[in-house]
N, C-alpha and C positions, 0 to 999 in steps of 0.2 A: 203768493209765490207758486201755488199749484202743488200737486202731490209729488213728493220725492220718495223713492223706495230704495232699500239696499238690494242691489242686484247681485246675486251670488256669482253670476258669470263675470260681471265687470269687477267684482270685489270692491265696490264702493257704492255710495248713494248716487242715484241718477234720477233726472226728471222722468216721470211716467207720462209718456205721450203716445196715445193709441195710434196705430198705423192708419186706421180709417177714422177721420174726425167724427166725434159723436158716438162712436161704437167701440166697445171693448170686448175682447174675447179672452176668457180665463179658463184654464184647465187645472183642476186640483186633483191629485191622486186620492182616490177614495179608499174605503176599507176593503180588506179581504174578509168576507162575511162567513166566518166559521165559529164564532162565539159571540157572547154579549159584549158590547163596547165598554171600555173602561174610561176613566177620566182623561187619560192621555189622548184618546180618540176624539175628544171634544175640543181640544185646544185649536187645532188647525181649522176645523169648520167654523168656530166662533171668530177666530182672527180674520179669516178670509171673508166671512159674512160681514164684518165691519167694513172691510175694504169694498165689498160689493155695495153695501148700503151707502157708503160715502159717494161712490161713483154714481149711483142712482140719484142721490140727493143733488149732485152736480149736473144732473140732466142727461147723463150718458145712457145709451141703450146697452145693456150688459147681457152677453150670452155666457152663462156660467155653467161649465161642464165638469161634473165630478163623477168618476166611474165607480162601478161595483166590480171588484175582482171575485169572480165565482169559479175560476178554473186557472190552473197553471202556476199558482204561487206555491212553491215547494217549501218544505219545512226548513231547508237550509238557506232560503232566500236566494238561491242560485240554481245550479243545474242538477243538484242531487237532492235526495230525500223524497218524502211522500207528499203528495198534494194535500195541503192543509184541510181542504174541504172534504176530500175523500177520507182522510184520516178521522175527521170528526164524524162523518157519516157512519163509519164502522163502529165508532164508540157508541153512537146514539141509535144505531140500527135503523137508519133512515136513508132515503135516496139522497145523493149529493145535492141535487137541486132543491130538495126539501130542506136540507140544512141551510143552503144559500138563501132561500126565501125566508126561512124562520129568522135568521140573524140579520138579514137585510132590513126587514121590517122592525126588528128590535133596534137597529141603528137609527132608522128614520124616525121612530117614535121618540127616541132620546133627543135627536136633533130638533124635532118639533117642540119638545118640552123646553129646550134651551133657546127657542125663538130664532132658530137658524132658518133662513129662507131656503125653500127647496131648490135644488139645482134646476137650471133651465132644461138640461138634459142629464140623465143619470144612466149612461150606457152600461150594459152588462157585457163583460168580456165574452161570455159564451154565445152572445148574440152577434158577434162580429168576427167570427172565424174566417169568412171569405175575404174580408179586408186585410186580415193578417196574412193569409195566403198570398194575396196580391202583392203586398209589400215584400214578403219573403222572396217571391219569384223575381221581383225587380232587383233585389240585392244579389240574387244568384246570377242574373243576367249581367250585372255589373262586375262580377268577379270578386265581390267582397263577402261572399258567403259560399258554403260548400255543403254537400250532402255526405253523411257518413252513417251507414247502417240504419237508414230510415229517419235519422235526425238531421236537422239543418243547423249549422253553426255560423256565426258571424266572425269574420277574420278581423280581429281587433287591430293587428299590425297593418292592415290595409287602410286604416283610418288614422293618419298621423296625429290628428287633433284629439284623439281619445285621451281624456284626463283634463280637458280644459275647464270643465265645470268644477271638479273636485280639487284640481291642482295636483293630482297624482301623476307620476311619470311612469311610462311603460317599464322602464328598466328597474323601477323600484317595486313593481308589483310582482311578487314572487309566487311561483306555482305552489299550490297547496296552502296558501295563507288563509283562504276561506273554506275551501272544500277539497276533497280528493280529486285529482286530475282524472278525467275520463280518457281512456286509451285512444278512443277514436278521434279525439280532437287533434288538429294539426299543432295547436299551440295551447298551453294551459290557460292562457288569458281569454281564449275564444269563449263565446257564450251562445246558448241555444236560442234559436228563433222558433224552431219546431222540434218537439221531442217525440221519438218513437215510443209508443205505449208498451210498457212491460206487460208480460202475461198477468192477467187478473186486474189490470188497471181499469177502473170503471169508466172514467170520463175520457172518451176517445172519439175522434172523428176520422173519416176517410179523407186522405189528402193526396196530392200528387206524389208524395214521398212515402206513402204507407199510412197505416192507422197511427194516430198519435194525438197530441194536444199542444197548444201554443206555449212558447216560453213566456215568462212573466213580463219581460221588458217590451216585447213586441206589441203587447196588448194596448198599453197607453199611447204608444207612438201611433198606432193605427187609428185608435178612437179619437185622439186629439186632432189629427190631421183631417179626419172625416168630418167632424162637426165644427171645427174652427178654421180649417184651411191653412195654407202655408203662411209662415211668418206671423202667427197669432201673437197676441200681446203679452200674455203672461202664463207661465207654468209654475205651479206652486205645490208644496208638499212638506213633509217632515224632513228634518235634517238627516235622519237615518236613510232617506231615499236618495240623497245626493249622489252617493256611490254605493252600489253600482247602478241602481235602477235608472236614475235620471241621466247619468253618464251614458248608459247604453241606449237610452231613448234618443239622445242627441246623435249618437253615432249611427244608429239605424236610419233616422230620418235624413240626415245630411249625406250619408253615403249613398242613399237612394236618390239623391238629387233634389230633396225638398228643403226649403227654408223652414227652420223649426221655430221654437219660441224665441221672442225678442228679449224677454226679461224672465228672470228666475227669482223666486222667493222661497225661503225655507224657514219654518218655525222650529224652535228647539223643543226638547223633551219636557214632559212632566215627570218629576222625580217623586219617589216615595222612599223615605229613609235614605236619601242620597243616591238611590239607584233608579234607573229608567223604569217606568211602568211598562210591563210587557206580559202578554198572555203566556209566552213560553216559560217564563220564570215564576209566574204566579204572584209577582210583586205588583199588585194593582188594587185599585178600588173601583168596583163596578159602578157605572153611571146610574143604572136603574136603582141601586141601593141608595146612592146619594140623592137622586131625584125624588125618591119616596120620603126621605127624612128631612130634606131641606128645600127651601124655595128655589126653584130652578133659576130664577133671575139673580138671586144672590150668588149662585154657583157661577153663572155667566160673568157677573161682576168680579168674582174672585179670579177667574181666568184672565180677565182684562187688566188686573192690577200689576201684572208682570209683562214687560215688553216681550213681544213674540220671539225675538232672536235670543233671549236669555233663558236659561233653564228655569223652570218653575218648580220649587220644592213644596209639594202638598203637605200641609199639616192640619190637624183638626183645630188647633188654636188659630191658625191663619184663616180657616173657613169661618170660624165663629166671629173673628174680627171683621171679616168681609161682610157677614150677615148684618152686623151692627152698623157698619158704614153704609151698606145699601139701604138699611132701614132709615137712616138719617136723611139720605137723599130722597127716598120715596116719600117720607113724611113731609119734607119741605115742598115737594111737588104737590102733594095733596092739600097742604095748607094754602098754597098759591091758588089752586083751583077753587077751594072753599071760600076764601076771602074775596076772590074776584066777583062772586055772585052778589055780594052786599056792599062792595066798595063804592065810594062816590066817584063820579066821572072825573076825568082829567089824567094828567101824567105826574110822575114823581121823578124829577131830574136825577136825584142821587141813584135811584134804582135803575134808571135808563143808562147811566154811566157804568154802573156795576154790570149790567147785562152786556153792554158793549165790550167791556173788558173780558167777561166770560166767553163770549163768542170768539173774540180775537184769540185768546189764549188756547181755547179748545181747538179751533181750526188749525192754528199753527202747530199744535201737538199732533193732530191726526195727519196733517200733510207732511210732517217730518217722520216718514217711515212708520206710520201707524203707531205713534207713541201713545197708546191708550192709558198708561199710568199717568202721564202728564195731562191728558185730556180729563181724566177723573179728578186729578188734583185741582184742575181749574174749577170744577164744580165745588169742591170743598173750600177753596179760597173764597168763592162767591157766597157760601152759606152764611157766615157771620154778618155780612152786610145785608143780606136778604132778611135775616131774622130781626135785625135792628130796624129795618125800614117797613117790614110787613104791617105793623099796627096802623100806620098812617098812609099806606100805599094807596094810590088812586087806581081806578078801574082799568084805564088804558095800559098803564105800565104793568099791572098784574096780568092782563091779557097777553101782553108781549112776553112776560116771564113764563107764562104757561106754554106759549108757542116755542120759546127757547128750550124749555125742558123737553118738550115733545120732539123738536127737531134734532137737538144734540143727543138727548138721552134715548129716544126710541128710534127715530129715523136712521141715525148713524150708529149709535152703540147698541141699540136693540135691547135695552134693559127695562123699558117701561111699557110693555104691552098693556092694552086697556084693562085687562082682567086684574092686574095688580093694583091699579088705581081704585078699583072698587072693593078689593078685599081689605080686611082689617089686619094689616101687618104691624108688628111691634114698633112703637116709637119710644122715646126716652121715658115718658110718663108711664106707659104700660109696662115697660121692662122694669122700672123701679117698683111698681106695685107688685109685680110677680115676685121679684127678689125679696120684697118685704114679707110676702106670704110664705115664701120658702124658709126665711129665717124663723118665722113663728112656728113652722112645721118642724124645723130642726130643734127648736127649744122644746117642743112637745115630745119629740123622740128622745132627747136627752133626759127628760123627766119621766120617760117610759109611759107617757100618755099616748099610746099607739092608736087609740080610738080617735083622738083629736087629730093626730098626724094623718091617719088614713082619710078622715073626713075632709081635711084641707086638700089632700091629693085628689080625691074624687070630685070635689067641687071645682077644682082647677080643670080636671079632665072634662067635666060637663061643659065648661066654658071653652073647650078646645085647646087647653094647655096640657101637654103631655110631660109628666115629670119622670125622670129616670134616675135611680140612685146608682152612683158609680163610686169607685175607690177615691176619686178626687172630690166627692161630694155630689149633691143633687144637680142634675142638668135638666134644662127644660127647653121645649120647643113648641111652637104653635102647630096644630094639626095640619094646617095648610102651608106650613113653612118647611 
């Protein structure tokens, strides 16, 4: 049937058909690099990485652009407040670009650990100031922007389609709903294309309108048009960017006379205790902490268990369950690889039919708006049949099973890089043995035989099993997990 996506602009599922046959251009709003990434920052990259991998698997050439915001994103997400990077630079007593570089590489390191493919282009906002000037001048020439006291503002009411992405109506947008109204604006709804630098503002450039810095929204419009051209295939990002950021991007591009993105996708929030993960509130779990304590591929698996358009509520219990589920899949893949080496030649018809069903169900799920939960469910539906047939399976069918695991699990979902196939990750037998040893340790502790208890713990540590005593009882993890 081909790929169908939920297009935010159309408000329905639509066939995804690239403008240029065989080529796909995608722009994803990247991070503002002023602190270490949290789990919420991983969801979008993982989701759109699956989309990219699927398209590559289908033979498309994909230009995947994801920016780095290193200037212009203010603390109020609009036209007021302090630049987030400048604010962090003051706290850490570093140069703003030093802060941007530090946290940009922190982000890229986390994405690499999660097996997210690097963008084709990762443009930095600070490196594209001339392109932003050019777009701003074009808007001024067309009368949809104006200069006030060294700042340049976009006339929202000059673009009647404003609100078509978010569904918001101009008459319903009230002044002061998000920020205090700046007096120099003609209309409270107008937004900055270029901001005059206040005294003491560190990040500033000389411009035709005086020293200043770009507005947040103009950055992505300028960079996406530069690297993907007019009418590029897909613009994606978090649901919180839908308004005002993406709405403003559309207004700037189309008011300047450019055709903008043909399709729009938005992923939902990762929640912690029912609230959105956010740096501003401190309600977050840092990615680096998770990646140190848990197998990154199990974390990626966890993120894919919820459909990207639904909120995902992070819980430690959910992560532990995901680790067990991932271990089951990985163990099955390893067993297929191991048995293939000694299996007799020939095919096993029942296994061939089960593989046909797996491939069909998996691809139908992915092509239905990236339904990764259903794609993973197809694997777990397949596992009982696989385990039943494995002992007598023939070599050619096992070779195909290995190829299917690789194609669906690694090429598309990205959860089986070669390194995890070589590591000793927990399987049901190993987990059972560790739980048995922990029960013996608990018995020793209840008997106050602390020497024996400590000896079991140290022997497990020597084998790479870390035991932590908690209020809920002992918890364990593999050193590499």
